[in-house]
C-alpha positions as CSV (number, residue, x, y, z in Angstrom):
1,X,67.8,137.1,89.0
2,X,69.7,136.2,85.8
3,X,72.8,137.8,87.2
4,X,72.5,135.8,90.5
5,X,71.9,132.6,88.4
6,X,75.0,133.4,86.3
7,X,77.1,134.0,89.4
8,X,76.0,130.7,91.0
9,X,76.7,128.8,87.8
10,X,80.2,130.3,87.6
11,X,80.8,129.5,91.2
12,X,79.8,125.9,90.7
13,X,82.0,125.6,87.6
14,X,85.0,127.0,89.5
15,X,84.4,124.7,92.5
16,X,84.2,121.7,90.2
17,X,87.4,122.8,88.4
18,X,89.2,123.1,91.8
19,X,88.0,119.6,92.7
20,X,89.1,118.2,89.3
21,X,92.6,119.8,89.8
22,X,93.2,118.0,93.1
23,X,95.3,114.8,92.5
24,X,95.7,112.2,95.2
25,X,97.9,109.2,95.2
26,X,96.7,105.7,96.2
27,X,99.3,103.0,96.9
28,X,98.7,99.4,98.0
29,X,101.2,97.9,100.5
30,X,101.5,94.6,102.4
31,X,104.2,93.0,104.4
32,X,104.0,89.3,103.3
33,X,106.5,88.2,105.9
34,X,104.4,89.2,108.9
35,X,103.5,85.9,110.8
36,X,100.0,87.1,111.6
37,X,99.4,87.9,107.9
38,X,100.8,84.5,106.8
39,X,98.6,82.6,109.3
40,X,95.4,84.5,108.3
41,X,96.0,84.1,104.6
42,X,96.8,80.4,105.0
43,X,93.4,79.9,106.6
44,X,91.6,81.5,103.7
45,X,93.8,79.7,101.1
46,X,93.1,76.4,102.7
47,X,89.3,76.9,102.1
48,X,89.7,77.3,98.3
49,X,89.6,74.1,96.3
50,X,92.1,73.7,93.4
51,X,94.0,76.9,94.3
52,X,96.9,77.6,91.9
53,X,99.9,78.2,94.2
54,X,101.6,80.1,91.4
55,X,98.8,82.6,91.7
56,X,99.3,82.7,95.5
57,X,103.1,82.6,95.5
58,X,105.3,84.7,97.9
59,X,106.1,87.2,95.2
60,X,102.5,88.4,95.3
61,X,103.0,89.7,98.8
62,X,106.7,90.3,99.2
63,X,107.7,93.6,100.8
64,X,110.9,95.0,99.3
65,X,111.5,97.2,102.3
66,X,111.7,100.3,100.1
67,X,108.4,102.0,101.0
68,X,110.3,104.6,102.9
69,X,112.2,105.4,99.7
70,X,108.9,105.5,97.8
71,X,107.7,108.3,100.1
72,X,111.0,110.2,99.7
73,X,110.5,110.1,96.0
74,X,107.0,111.3,96.2
75,X,107.9,114.2,98.5
76,X,110.8,115.2,96.2
77,X,109.3,114.8,92.8
78,X,105.6,115.5,93.4
79,X,105.2,118.1,96.2
80,X,101.9,119.2,94.5
81,X,100.1,116.0,95.4
82,X,97.0,116.6,97.5
83,X,97.0,113.5,99.7
84,X,98.7,110.1,99.8
85,X,96.4,107.2,100.7
86,X,98.4,104.2,101.9
87,X,96.1,101.1,101.7
88,X,96.9,98.1,104.0
89,X,95.1,95.2,105.6
90,X,95.8,96.8,109.0
91,X,99.6,96.7,108.9
92,X,101.7,99.8,109.5
93,X,105.4,100.4,108.9
94,X,107.0,101.3,112.2
95,X,108.7,104.3,110.8
96,X,105.6,105.9,109.3
97,X,104.6,109.4,110.5
98,X,100.9,109.2,110.9
99,X,100.7,112.9,111.8
100,X,101.8,114.0,108.3
101,X,99.0,116.3,107.0
102,X,99.1,114.7,103.6
103,X,99.0,111.1,104.7
104,X,95.9,108.9,105.1
105,X,96.5,105.3,106.3
106,X,93.4,103.4,105.2
107,X,92.6,99.7,106.0
108,X,90.5,97.5,103.8
109,X,87.7,97.4,106.3
110,X,87.4,101.2,106.2
111,X,86.1,101.2,102.6
112,X,85.4,97.7,101.4
113,X,82.0,96.0,102.1
114,X,82.2,93.3,104.7
115,X,81.1,90.7,102.1
116,X,84.5,91.1,100.4
117,X,86.7,90.7,103.5
118,X,89.2,89.5,104.4
119,X,90.8,89.8,101.0
120,X,94.3,89.0,99.7
121,X,93.3,89.8,96.1
122,X,94.8,93.1,94.8
123,X,92.3,93.1,92.0
124,X,89.4,93.2,94.5
125,X,91.0,96.0,96.4
126,X,91.6,98.1,93.2
127,X,88.0,97.7,92.1
128,X,86.8,99.3,95.3
129,X,89.1,102.3,95.6
130,X,86.3,104.7,94.6
131,X,84.7,104.0,98.0
132,X,87.5,105.6,100.0
133,X,86.3,108.6,101.9
134,X,87.6,112.0,100.7
135,X,89.5,110.5,97.7
136,X,89.8,113.0,94.9
137,X,88.1,112.5,91.6
138,X,91.5,112.3,89.9
139,X,94.1,110.0,91.5
140,X,97.3,108.2,90.6
141,X,97.3,104.5,91.4
142,X,100.6,102.9,92.4
143,X,101.6,99.4,93.4
144,X,104.4,99.5,96.0
145,X,106.9,98.4,93.4
146,X,106.3,101.5,91.3
147,X,108.3,104.7,91.8
148,X,108.5,108.3,90.8
149,X,112.1,108.9,89.8
150,X,112.1,112.5,88.3
151,X,110.2,115.7,89.0
152,X,106.6,115.3,87.7
153,X,103.8,117.8,87.0
154,X,100.1,117.2,87.1
155,X,100.1,117.8,83.4
156,X,102.2,114.7,83.0
157,X,99.1,112.7,83.9
158,X,96.0,114.8,83.2
159,X,94.8,117.3,80.6
160,X,91.5,119.1,81.0
161,X,90.6,116.7,83.8
162,X,91.1,113.6,81.7
163,X,93.8,111.0,82.1
164,X,96.8,110.7,79.8
165,X,97.0,107.0,78.6
166,X,98.7,104.8,76.1
167,X,96.0,103.9,73.6
168,X,98.0,101.1,71.8
169,X,96.3,97.8,71.0
170,X,98.0,94.5,71.4
171,X,97.4,90.9,70.5
172,X,96.5,88.7,73.4
173,X,99.0,85.8,73.7
174,X,98.4,83.2,76.4
175,X,101.9,83.6,78.0
176,X,100.7,83.2,81.6
177,X,97.6,82.4,83.7
178,X,96.9,86.2,84.1
179,X,96.2,86.4,80.4
180,X,92.7,85.0,81.2
181,X,92.0,88.1,83.4
182,X,93.1,90.3,80.5
183,X,90.6,88.4,78.3
184,X,87.9,89.0,80.9
185,X,88.7,92.7,80.8
186,X,88.4,92.8,77.0
187,X,85.1,90.9,77.1
188,X,83.7,93.6,79.5
189,X,84.9,96.5,77.3
190,X,83.7,95.0,74.0
191,X,80.2,94.4,75.5
192,X,79.9,98.2,75.5
193,X,82.3,99.3,72.7
194,X,82.3,96.7,70.0
195,X,83.3,98.8,67.0
196,X,86.4,100.9,68.1
197,X,84.3,104.0,67.7
198,X,86.8,106.1,69.6
199,X,89.5,105.3,67.0
200,X,87.2,106.3,64.2
201,X,86.2,109.5,66.0
202,X,89.7,110.6,67.1
203,X,92.3,108.8,65.0
204,X,95.0,111.2,66.2
205,X,94.7,109.8,69.7
206,X,95.5,106.3,68.4
207,X,98.1,107.2,65.7
208,X,100.0,109.7,67.8
209,X,103.7,110.5,67.6
210,X,103.9,110.2,71.5
211,X,103.6,106.4,71.1
212,X,106.8,106.2,69.1
213,X,107.0,103.0,67.0
214,X,104.3,101.4,69.1
215,X,101.7,103.3,67.1
216,X,102.3,100.9,64.2
217,X,100.7,98.2,66.4
218,X,97.4,100.0,66.0
219,X,97.9,100.1,62.2
220,X,98.7,96.3,62.1
221,X,95.8,95.4,64.3
222,X,93.3,97.7,62.6
223,X,91.5,94.9,60.7
224,X,91.2,92.8,63.9
225,X,88.1,92.5,66.0
226,X,88.6,92.5,69.8
227,X,92.2,93.1,70.8
228,X,94.1,93.7,74.1
229,X,96.0,96.8,75.1
230,X,99.7,97.4,75.7
231,X,100.2,97.5,79.4
232,X,103.3,99.6,80.4
233,X,102.9,98.4,84.0
234,X,103.5,101.9,85.5
235,X,101.6,104.2,87.8
236,X,98.3,105.1,86.1
237,X,96.0,108.2,86.3
238,X,92.5,107.2,87.3
239,X,89.1,108.8,87.7
240,X,86.9,107.8,90.7
241,X,83.7,108.5,88.7
242,X,84.7,106.0,86.0
243,X,85.1,103.2,88.5
244,X,81.8,104.1,90.2
245,X,80.1,104.0,86.7
246,X,81.6,100.6,86.0
247,X,80.0,99.3,89.2
248,X,76.7,100.7,88.0
249,X,76.7,98.9,84.7
250,X,78.8,95.8,85.4
251,X,77.9,95.1,89.0
252,X,77.8,91.3,88.7
253,X,81.3,91.2,87.1
254,X,83.0,93.5,89.6
255,X,81.1,91.9,92.5
256,X,82.3,88.4,91.4
257,X,86.0,89.6,91.4
258,X,85.5,91.4,94.8
259,X,84.3,88.2,96.3
260,X,87.5,86.3,95.2
261,X,89.5,86.5,98.4
262,X,92.6,85.3,96.5
263,X,93.3,86.0,92.8
264,X,91.2,83.9,90.5
265,X,92.4,84.6,86.9
266,X,89.5,82.6,85.5
267,X,86.8,85.0,86.7
268,X,88.6,88.2,87.8
269,X,88.8,91.5,86.1
270,X,91.2,94.2,87.3
271,X,91.7,98.0,87.4
272,X,92.9,98.0,83.8
273,X,89.2,98.1,82.8
274,X,89.2,101.7,84.0
275,X,92.0,102.7,81.6
276,X,90.4,100.6,78.8
277,X,87.1,102.3,79.4
278,X,88.6,105.8,79.3
279,X,90.2,104.9,75.9
280,X,87.1,103.4,74.3
281,X,84.8,106.1,75.5
282,X,87.3,108.6,74.1
283,X,87.8,110.3,77.4
284,X,91.6,110.5,77.5
285,X,94.6,112.2,75.9
286,X,97.8,110.4,74.6
287,X,100.7,110.0,77.0
288,X,104.4,109.7,76.0
289,X,105.5,106.1,75.6
290,X,108.8,106.8,77.2
291,X,107.6,108.4,80.4
292,X,108.6,105.3,82.3
293,X,110.2,101.9,82.3
294,X,109.3,98.5,83.8
295,X,112.0,96.0,84.6
296,X,112.4,92.8,86.6
297,X,114.3,92.7,89.8
298,X,117.0,90.7,88.2
299,X,117.6,93.4,85.6
300,X,119.0,96.0,87.9
301,X,121.9,96.6,85.5
302,X,119.5,98.9,83.6
303,X,118.9,101.3,86.6
304,X,121.8,103.7,85.9
305,X,120.7,104.2,82.3
306,X,117.0,104.7,83.3
307,X,117.8,107.3,85.9
308,X,120.0,109.2,83.5
309,X,117.3,109.3,80.8
310,X,115.7,112.7,81.2
311,X,112.4,111.4,79.6
312,X,112.0,108.7,82.3
313,X,109.9,109.8,85.2
314,X,108.4,106.6,86.4
315,X,109.8,103.2,87.2
316,X,108.5,99.7,88.1
317,X,110.7,97.0,89.5
318,X,108.8,93.8,89.2
319,X,109.3,90.8,91.4
320,X,109.8,87.5,89.6
321,X,110.0,83.8,90.2
322,X,113.8,83.9,90.0
323,X,113.9,86.1,93.2
324,X,117.4,86.5,94.8
325,X,117.9,88.3,98.0
326,X,121.1,89.8,96.7
327,X,119.2,91.6,94.0
328,X,116.8,93.2,96.5
329,X,119.8,94.3,98.7
330,X,121.4,95.8,95.6
331,X,118.2,97.7,94.7
332,X,117.8,99.0,98.3
333,X,121.5,100.2,98.3
334,X,120.9,102.0,95.0
335,X,117.9,103.8,96.4
336,X,119.8,104.6,99.6
337,X,122.5,106.3,97.6
338,X,120.1,108.4,95.6
339,X,117.5,109.2,98.3
340,X,119.5,109.2,101.6
341,X,117.5,111.9,103.4
342,X,114.4,111.0,105.4
343,X,111.1,112.5,104.2
344,X,108.6,114.1,106.5
345,X,106.5,110.9,106.1
346,X,109.1,109.2,108.3
347,X,109.6,109.4,112.0
């Protein structure tokens, strides 16, 4: 009997390891120029008193028209990915090959409770991703303005089943309305981890050479109480079980955000709480600070240098209030030249 018990235990361990090793990708996408989408969103926005129109501006929903390039990059640079979950409100790019074996097109209503729908709040969508059927325990979360620009390996994002993260503290400066959401995140985290116990238990994770000069931020902020976190604004490795656990212990907070149909920075938290939780619970490994770069759409002059940098594997090209159509056309031309061949995700 002991032999059978040992074999079953080993089998369960191996099965669990295989499950851990699967890595999916989740990406959110919306076409904000779709007339039906605009009409439906305007109805919801019209019912919200005192809506900050900066929060609900066009840049929140603008489609760059580069999602096909995004798929080309994933196919080229991460062939090991298990499945790609494209999350939409029901929209579908005309060129998308729904028969691709790795593709899952998932609408909000397929995984979000009806009480939270319709939603135009990306924070609400992010906080419910763990409900997606068949999503792997470990998954990479992308916005549609985040790209993979160089060959990547699973070990770039996970080690021993744990995510690799940038554990660098930062002072919170009220530079924009979204700062309030960051403060909400911190309040949640410090309700459970008030004493930076992870730093005391594993100082090498916080004063790590992989962070470059940024590690000195942790040194400077060491005497402080609650602090924020440096946000590189790049694709991030997530764990489904962490998000599910946060729902168990902070239901009211996550439920309140999920009921905000349009961003409400005053009450919202967002998916950064998952990264922050991994850090403060000491369930992570350090990631290289130079694995990627985030730039604004009006700083495309940096693209050549970024693509030539052998350390850079990830890229985010942020929309901004100074949007110019010519910049977007220039960016699409740049991607066309580097990724001209269709992927199997395209018809």
